[in-house]
C-alpha positions as CSV (number, residue, x, y, z in Angstrom):
1,X,118.7,90.4,114.4
2,X,115.9,89.2,112.1
3,X,114.2,92.6,112.0
4,X,116.8,95.2,111.0
5,X,114.7,98.2,111.8
6,X,114.1,97.0,115.4
7,X,117.6,98.2,116.6
8,X,117.1,101.5,114.9
9,X,113.6,101.9,116.4
10,X,115.0,101.1,119.9
11,X,117.8,103.6,119.5
12,X,115.3,106.3,118.4
13,X,112.9,105.5,121.2
14,X,115.7,105.5,123.8
15,X,116.3,109.2,123.0
16,X,112.7,110.2,122.6
17,X,111.9,113.4,124.3
18,X,108.9,115.7,124.1
19,X,109.7,119.3,123.1
20,X,106.9,120.7,125.2
21,X,105.9,120.1,128.8
22,X,102.4,118.7,129.1
23,X,102.3,116.9,132.5
24,X,104.4,115.0,135.0
25,X,102.6,111.8,134.1
26,X,103.6,112.2,130.4
27,X,107.2,113.0,131.5
28,X,107.2,109.8,133.5
29,X,105.9,107.8,130.6
30,X,108.5,109.1,128.2
31,X,111.2,108.4,130.8
32,X,109.9,104.8,131.1
33,X,109.9,104.5,127.3
34,X,113.6,105.6,127.1
35,X,114.6,103.4,130.0
36,X,112.9,100.3,128.5
37,X,114.4,100.9,125.1
38,X,117.9,101.2,126.6
39,X,117.3,98.1,128.6
40,X,116.3,96.2,125.5
41,X,119.4,97.4,123.7
42,X,121.6,96.3,126.6
43,X,120.0,92.8,126.6
44,X,120.5,92.5,122.8
45,X,124.1,93.5,123.2
46,X,124.6,91.0,126.1
47,X,122.9,88.1,124.4
48,X,124.0,88.9,120.8
49,X,126.7,87.4,118.7
50,X,129.6,89.0,116.9
51,X,127.5,90.4,114.1
52,X,125.2,92.0,116.7
53,X,128.0,94.3,117.7
54,X,128.4,95.5,114.2
55,X,124.7,96.1,113.8
56,X,124.6,98.0,117.1
57,X,127.4,100.3,116.0
58,X,125.6,101.0,112.7
59,X,122.5,102.2,114.5
60,X,124.5,104.4,117.0
61,X,124.5,102.2,120.2
62,X,127.2,104.3,121.8
63,X,125.3,107.5,121.1
64,X,122.3,106.2,123.0
65,X,124.2,105.9,126.2
66,X,126.1,109.1,125.9
67,X,122.8,110.9,125.5
68,X,121.6,109.0,128.6
69,X,124.5,110.3,130.7
70,X,124.6,113.8,129.3
71,X,123.5,115.5,132.5
72,X,126.3,118.2,132.5
73,X,124.4,120.4,130.1
74,X,121.0,119.6,131.6
75,X,119.8,117.7,128.5
76,X,120.0,114.2,129.9
77,X,118.2,112.2,132.6
78,X,120.1,113.6,135.5
79,X,119.3,110.6,137.6
80,X,122.1,108.7,139.3
81,X,120.9,105.2,138.4
82,X,120.5,106.1,134.7
83,X,124.0,107.8,134.6
84,X,125.6,104.8,136.3
85,X,123.8,102.3,134.0
86,X,124.8,104.3,130.9
87,X,128.4,104.4,131.9
88,X,128.3,100.7,132.7
89,X,126.8,99.9,129.2
90,X,129.4,102.0,127.4
91,X,132.1,100.4,129.4
92,X,130.9,96.8,128.9
93,X,130.4,97.4,125.2
94,X,133.9,98.8,124.7
95,X,135.3,95.9,126.8
96,X,133.5,93.3,124.6
97,X,134.8,94.9,121.4
98,X,138.4,95.0,122.7
99,X,138.6,91.7,124.7
100,X,135.8,89.7,123.2
101,X,132.7,88.7,125.1
102,X,133.6,85.1,125.4
103,X,136.5,82.9,124.3
104,X,134.7,82.1,121.1
105,X,134.1,85.8,120.2
106,X,137.1,87.4,118.5
107,X,138.5,90.8,119.3
108,X,136.9,93.6,117.2
109,X,139.3,96.5,117.3
110,X,137.9,98.1,114.1
111,X,134.4,98.2,115.6
112,X,135.9,99.6,118.8
113,X,137.5,102.3,116.8
114,X,134.1,103.1,115.1
115,X,132.4,103.1,118.4
116,X,135.1,105.5,119.8
117,X,134.4,107.8,116.8
118,X,130.7,107.9,117.7
119,X,131.5,108.7,121.3
120,X,133.8,111.5,120.1
121,X,131.2,112.9,117.7
122,X,128.6,113.1,120.6
123,X,131.1,114.6,123.0
124,X,131.1,111.4,125.0
125,X,134.6,111.8,126.4
126,X,133.6,115.2,127.8
127,X,130.4,113.8,129.2
128,X,132.2,110.9,130.9
129,X,134.8,113.4,132.3
130,X,132.0,115.5,133.7
131,X,130.8,112.5,135.7
132,X,134.2,112.3,137.4
133,X,133.2,115.3,139.5
134,X,129.6,114.1,140.0
135,X,128.9,114.4,143.7
136,X,125.3,113.1,143.5
137,X,126.1,109.4,143.7
138,X,124.3,108.5,146.9
139,X,123.6,104.9,146.0
140,X,125.7,104.3,142.9
141,X,129.4,105.1,142.6
142,X,129.3,107.1,139.4
143,X,132.9,108.3,139.7
144,X,134.3,104.7,139.7
145,X,132.1,103.8,136.8
146,X,133.2,106.9,134.9
147,X,136.8,106.1,135.6
148,X,136.3,102.5,134.3
149,X,134.5,103.7,131.1
150,X,137.2,106.4,130.5
151,X,139.9,103.8,130.8
152,X,138.3,101.4,128.4
153,X,137.6,104.1,125.8
154,X,141.0,105.7,126.0
155,X,142.8,102.3,125.8
156,X,140.9,100.6,123.0
157,X,144.2,99.7,121.2
158,X,146.1,98.0,123.9
159,X,149.0,95.8,122.6
160,X,148.8,92.2,123.7
161,X,152.3,92.4,125.4
162,X,151.3,95.2,127.7
163,X,150.2,94.4,131.2
164,X,146.4,94.6,131.5
165,X,144.8,97.1,133.8
166,X,142.5,95.8,136.4
167,X,139.3,96.7,134.5
168,X,140.3,94.4,131.6
169,X,140.7,91.3,133.8
């Protein structure tokens, strides 16, 4: 990333929330701002190289998506699509760190460990577990996505000789 503050700014914007209620229109604008910022971060992660993962972890990439799915306490988006996308982003990021994004990208277990620590600090494991009982998934299967994310987070140090679970294939 040529502008180092861009990632930090996107992370900050993705969790931007007004402290006071002004209007529904303003709420929708801040929701669009958060969603757009998260989408930009996801695209950067998808299109980035090995060093991008390190930069994303340094600015709290995992925290961004834990905040997005933190609906159990009522502090998050509480929208099924946002929860599903947040779980998917966490899951894909952990998978890329453990398995490598492409054949040319090496495994990054130390970055996976740092990302796991960020998830732990934010209460991410508990937030993902709370989605296992989410019954509001009319159009997106949040339970399956939560199970996949949980499996990838809990198994970030899988030995090469062990058989791979289906979500690592």
